C-alpha positions as CSV (number, residue, x, y, z in Angstrom):
1,M,152.1,105.6,80.6
2,D,150.9,105.2,84.4
3,K,147.9,103.1,85.3
4,T,146.0,106.1,86.1
5,T,146.6,107.8,82.8
6,Y,145.9,104.5,81.0
7,Q,142.6,104.0,82.9
8,A,141.4,107.7,82.0
9,E,141.8,107.0,78.4
10,L,139.9,104.0,78.5
11,L,136.8,105.8,80.2
12,Q,137.0,108.6,77.6
13,N,136.8,106.3,75.0
14,R,134.2,104.4,76.3
15,L,132.2,107.6,77.0
16,V,132.1,108.9,73.6
17,K,131.3,105.5,72.1
18,R,128.3,105.4,74.5
19,C,126.9,109.0,74.4
20,R,127.2,108.5,70.3
21,H,124.7,105.9,70.8
22,L,122.4,107.2,73.5
23,R,122.3,110.8,72.5
24,R,120.4,109.8,69.5
25,W,118.1,107.7,71.3
26,A,117.6,110.4,74.2
27,V,116.5,113.2,71.5
28,R,114.3,110.7,69.6
29,T,112.6,109.7,72.9
30,G,112.2,113.2,74.5
31,I,114.5,112.3,77.6
32,E,117.0,114.7,78.8
33,A,118.5,112.4,81.6
34,Y,120.0,109.1,81.3
35,R,122.8,106.6,82.6
36,I,126.0,106.7,80.3
37,Y,128.3,104.6,82.2
38,D,127.9,101.9,85.0
39,R,130.7,100.1,85.5
40,D,131.2,99.2,82.1
41,I,135.1,98.5,82.9
42,P,135.6,96.5,86.1
43,E,139.1,98.5,87.1
44,I,137.0,101.8,86.5
45,P,134.0,101.0,89.1
46,L,131.9,104.6,88.6
47,V,128.7,105.1,87.7
48,L,127.5,108.3,85.7
49,D,124.5,109.9,84.7
50,L,123.9,112.8,82.3
51,Y,121.5,115.5,82.8
52,G,120.8,118.4,80.1
53,Y,119.8,120.3,78.0
54,A,118.8,123.5,79.5
55,G,121.4,125.4,81.1
56,G,124.0,122.9,79.5
57,N,124.7,119.2,80.4
58,A,126.0,118.2,83.8
59,V,126.9,114.8,85.3
60,S,126.1,113.1,88.3
61,G,127.7,110.2,89.5
62,A,129.4,108.0,92.2
63,L,132.5,105.7,92.8
64,Y,131.5,102.4,94.2
65,K,133.5,100.9,97.0
66,R,136.4,98.7,96.0
67,P,137.1,95.5,97.5
68,Y,140.4,97.1,98.6
69,E,141.4,100.2,100.3
70,K,143.4,103.1,98.6
71,D,144.6,105.8,100.8
72,E,142.5,109.1,100.5
73,Q,145.4,111.0,98.6
74,T,145.7,108.2,95.9
75,E,142.1,107.9,95.6
76,S,141.6,111.9,95.1
77,L,144.0,111.8,92.5
78,W,142.5,109.3,90.7
79,L,139.0,110.5,90.9
80,G,140.6,113.7,89.7
81,A,142.0,111.9,86.8
82,M,138.5,110.1,85.3
83,R,137.3,113.5,85.9
84,G,139.0,115.2,83.4
85,A,138.4,112.3,81.2
86,I,134.5,112.7,82.2
87,S,135.1,116.3,81.0
88,K,137.2,115.9,77.3
89,A,134.7,113.0,76.6
90,L,131.8,115.1,77.2
91,E,132.6,118.5,76.7
92,I,131.4,119.7,80.2
93,A,133.1,121.6,82.7
94,E,134.7,119.7,85.6
95,D,132.9,121.9,88.1
96,R,129.9,120.3,86.4
97,I,130.8,116.8,87.2
98,F,129.6,115.7,90.8
99,L,131.3,112.2,91.9
100,K,129.8,110.9,95.3
101,M,130.9,107.8,96.9
102,R,128.4,104.7,96.7
103,Q,128.6,101.9,99.2
104,K,126.5,99.7,101.1
105,Q,123.8,101.4,102.3
106,K,122.4,101.8,106.3
107,G,119.0,103.1,107.5
108,N,118.7,106.2,105.4
109,S,122.2,107.2,104.5
110,Q,121.2,107.4,100.7
111,Y,118.7,110.2,101.4
112,S,121.3,112.3,103.9
113,R,122.7,115.4,102.6
114,M,126.7,115.2,101.4
115,D,127.2,118.8,100.1
116,S,125.7,122.0,100.0
117,S,126.3,123.2,96.3
118,H,122.6,123.2,95.9
119,F,123.1,122.6,91.8
120,Q,119.6,121.7,90.5
121,K,118.3,121.6,87.1
122,N,115.2,120.9,85.8
123,I,114.9,117.7,83.4
124,K,111.9,117.2,81.1
125,E,111.1,113.6,80.4
126,G,108.3,112.3,78.3
127,G,106.8,116.0,78.3
128,L,107.0,116.3,81.9
129,I,109.5,118.3,84.4
130,F,111.3,117.0,87.4
131,K,113.6,119.0,89.5
132,V,116.7,117.1,90.1
133,N,119.4,118.2,92.8
134,L,122.8,116.8,91.3
135,S,125.4,118.1,94.1
136,D,123.8,117.7,97.6
137,Y,122.5,113.6,97.8
138,L,123.9,110.3,96.6
139,D,120.4,110.3,94.6
140,T,119.3,113.3,92.4
141,G,115.8,113.0,93.1
142,L,115.0,111.2,90.1
143,F,115.5,107.4,89.6
144,L,116.8,106.8,85.7
145,D,116.1,103.1,86.4
146,S,112.5,103.5,87.0
147,R,111.9,105.5,83.6
148,K,109.8,102.9,82.2
149,K,107.7,102.6,85.4
150,R,107.0,106.1,85.1
151,N,105.6,105.8,81.8
152,L,103.3,102.6,82.5
153,I,101.5,104.2,85.7
154,R,101.1,107.2,83.8
155,S,99.6,105.2,81.2
156,Q,97.3,103.3,83.4
157,A,96.1,105.9,85.9
158,A,93.4,107.4,84.1
159,G,90.2,107.7,86.7
160,K,91.9,105.7,89.0
161,R,92.3,106.6,92.7
162,V,96.4,106.0,93.6
163,L,98.1,105.7,96.8
164,N,101.8,106.1,96.5
165,L,103.7,105.1,99.5
166,F,107.5,105.9,100.4
167,S,106.6,108.6,97.3
168,Y,110.2,110.3,98.0
169,T,110.1,113.2,95.5
170,C,106.7,112.1,93.8
171,T,107.9,112.0,90.2
172,L,105.4,108.5,89.9
173,S,102.8,110.6,91.6
174,V,103.6,113.4,89.2
175,C,103.1,110.7,86.3
176,A,100.1,109.2,87.9
177,A,98.2,112.6,87.8
178,A,99.4,113.6,84.4
179,G,97.7,110.4,83.3
180,N,94.4,111.6,84.7
181,A,94.1,109.8,87.7
182,A,90.8,110.7,89.7
183,A,93.2,111.3,92.8
184,V,96.7,110.5,93.7
185,D,97.9,110.6,97.4
186,S,101.4,110.4,98.0
187,V,102.9,109.2,101.5
188,D,106.4,110.0,102.4
189,I,107.9,110.6,106.3
190,S,110.5,113.6,104.9
191,N,109.1,117.1,105.0
192,T,112.5,117.8,102.8
193,Y,111.1,115.2,99.8
194,L,107.4,116.3,100.2
195,E,108.6,119.5,99.6
196,W,110.5,118.7,96.5
197,G,107.5,116.6,95.1
198,L,104.9,119.5,95.9
199,E,107.5,121.4,93.4
200,N,107.5,118.7,90.7
201,F,103.9,118.8,90.9
202,R,104.0,123.0,90.4
203,L,106.5,122.5,87.6
204,N,103.8,120.5,85.6
205,N,100.9,122.9,86.6
206,I,99.0,120.2,88.5
207,N,97.3,121.1,91.3
208,S,98.4,119.8,94.4
209,V,98.3,120.1,98.8
210,L,100.8,119.0,101.3
211,N,99.2,117.7,104.6
212,D,100.3,116.0,107.8
213,E,98.5,112.9,108.5
214,K,96.1,114.0,110.7
215,D,94.9,117.0,108.5
216,F,94.6,114.1,105.9
217,W,92.1,112.2,108.2
218,R,90.3,114.9,109.1
219,Q,89.4,115.7,105.4
220,Q,88.5,112.3,104.9
221,H,85.9,112.3,107.6
222,D,84.2,115.3,106.2
223,N,84.3,114.3,102.6
224,N,83.7,110.9,100.9
225,L,87.1,109.4,99.2
226,N,85.3,108.7,96.1
227,D,84.5,112.6,95.4
228,L,88.0,113.8,96.3
229,S,89.9,115.2,93.0
230,H,92.8,116.6,94.8
231,N,96.6,115.6,94.9
232,K,97.7,115.4,98.6
233,L,101.3,114.8,99.8
234,I,100.7,113.5,103.2
235,R,103.5,113.5,105.8
236,A,103.6,110.2,107.6
237,D,105.1,106.7,108.5
238,A,103.7,104.5,105.6
239,L,104.2,101.5,107.5
240,Q,101.3,103.3,110.2
241,F,99.4,105.0,107.6
242,I,98.5,101.7,105.9
243,G,97.4,100.0,109.0
244,R,95.3,103.5,110.0
245,A,93.9,103.2,106.2
246,A,92.7,99.8,106.5
247,A,91.0,100.2,110.1
248,K,88.9,103.0,108.3
249,S,88.2,101.0,105.2
250,Y,89.7,103.3,102.7
251,V,90.7,101.6,99.4
252,W,92.7,102.7,96.5
253,D,92.4,101.6,93.0
254,L,96.4,101.6,92.1
255,I,98.9,101.4,94.9
256,I,102.5,101.9,94.3
257,L,104.7,100.0,96.9
258,D,108.5,100.9,96.7
259,P,109.8,100.5,99.8
260,P,113.8,101.1,101.0
261,S,115.4,98.0,101.2
262,F,116.0,98.8,105.0
263,S,115.2,101.7,107.0
264,N,115.5,102.3,110.8
265,S,114.6,106.2,110.7
266,K,114.2,107.9,113.9
267,K,110.7,109.0,112.4
268,M,109.6,106.0,111.9
269,N,107.7,103.7,114.6
270,D,109.5,100.4,113.3
271,D,112.6,99.4,111.4
272,L,112.0,98.1,108.0
273,D,113.8,95.1,106.4
274,I,112.1,94.5,102.9
275,R,113.4,91.1,102.6
276,R,111.9,90.1,106.0
277,D,108.8,92.1,105.9
278,Y,107.6,92.4,102.2
279,R,105.0,89.6,103.0
280,E,103.5,91.4,105.5
281,L,103.9,94.4,103.6
282,I,102.2,93.5,100.6
283,D,99.4,91.6,102.8
284,Q,98.6,95.3,104.1
285,C,98.8,96.9,100.7
286,L,96.4,94.4,99.4
287,A,93.7,94.9,102.5
288,I,93.5,98.5,101.3
289,L,93.3,97.7,97.4
290,S,90.0,97.9,95.6
291,P,88.5,94.7,94.2
292,Q,89.5,95.3,90.7
293,G,92.8,97.7,91.5
294,N,96.7,96.8,91.1
295,L,99.2,96.8,93.5
296,W,102.8,97.6,91.8
297,F,105.9,96.3,94.0
298,S,109.3,97.2,93.5
299,T,112.3,96.5,95.1
300,N,116.1,96.9,94.4
301,A,117.3,95.0,97.1
302,R,120.2,92.8,96.5
303,G,119.2,89.1,96.3
304,F,115.6,89.5,96.9
305,K,113.7,86.8,96.1
306,F,109.6,87.2,95.5
307,E,107.6,83.8,96.9
308,T,105.0,84.2,94.7
309,D,103.7,81.0,95.8
310,E,102.3,82.8,99.1
311,F,100.1,84.6,97.1
312,S,98.4,82.1,95.4
313,D,95.0,83.7,95.3
314,Y,96.6,86.7,93.2
315,Q,97.6,87.2,90.1
316,I,101.0,88.3,89.8
317,Q,102.7,89.4,86.6
318,K,106.6,90.7,86.7
319,I,107.6,93.6,84.6
320,D,110.5,94.2,82.8
321,L,111.4,97.9,83.3
322,T,114.7,97.8,81.5
323,D,115.3,100.7,79.0
324,E,117.8,101.6,76.1
325,D,120.3,103.0,78.6
326,F,120.2,100.1,81.3
327,I,120.7,97.0,78.8
328,G,122.4,94.2,80.7
329,K,122.5,96.4,84.3
330,K,120.9,95.7,87.6
331,I,117.4,97.7,87.6
332,P,114.7,97.3,90.4
333,Q,112.6,94.3,90.1
334,C,108.9,95.1,89.7
335,W,105.6,92.9,90.2
336,I,102.0,93.9,89.4
337,I,99.8,92.0,91.9
338,S,95.8,92.0,91.4
339,A,92.7,89.8,92.5
């Protein structure tokens, strides 16, 4: 038996065992998307997520960049063998298994289109529905390792004005709105992801409107923020938006700050490196946080260390977001900061 065939059998056996346990848990908890493999076997450096049930199961995954190079043909044959193993283990057709290359991200590369197959599904989680795209981007639109954060935000949002910065596809915003938030403002610079977020609101029958930043501020000039009940998706540079909000003395009760580790998008006026800039970014968010409010700060930046002593005037609580399918795996770090 050659090495590739042997590894394919290892992967198949691992997936059968892993899914036997996770499927029971997913059915019990009402989850239709979960991680089934993340480099469990070192020589098989894949990450695999299962997306069910309506319309049949499918898999989105990626091959982590190896510490050594394989020629393109050899790598393609290896991936084909692994795809076959996944298909057998999960009883899923190979054309419903989408594998990409995951490597160190630069700028907004993780959000760049990689394909145009448009393989989309609607996924249920905790009674809510989210649209995912398994084929076109490295990330599918739903961060599975943030599932517990979505649940917590939903449970704590009632009656609060919520600001979701770097909102991506607005899944956290939908959860806040579903938790009876007074109003949810979602800020992102990408029209693509804001329109995706708008669809996530619509899938859950929650009213929302898409604005550019000028329209948003003009509407605020005509209304008292305390009286607003609409959920607004705002196309804006989040870094600039925070500064303008502070200048206008606007505040929110719950602010979600989950920035990219690094971004030098041409649409942004400044680049962002969270390891370098997190102190300033948190300070700016605290300036627009209501006195009884909470700032939820998260990052998955490698090697990130939060120097909490620099915020000694605030209460800081680190939250463990590990769910059943991520036990023993690296997930984003999350802190709640309050006065």
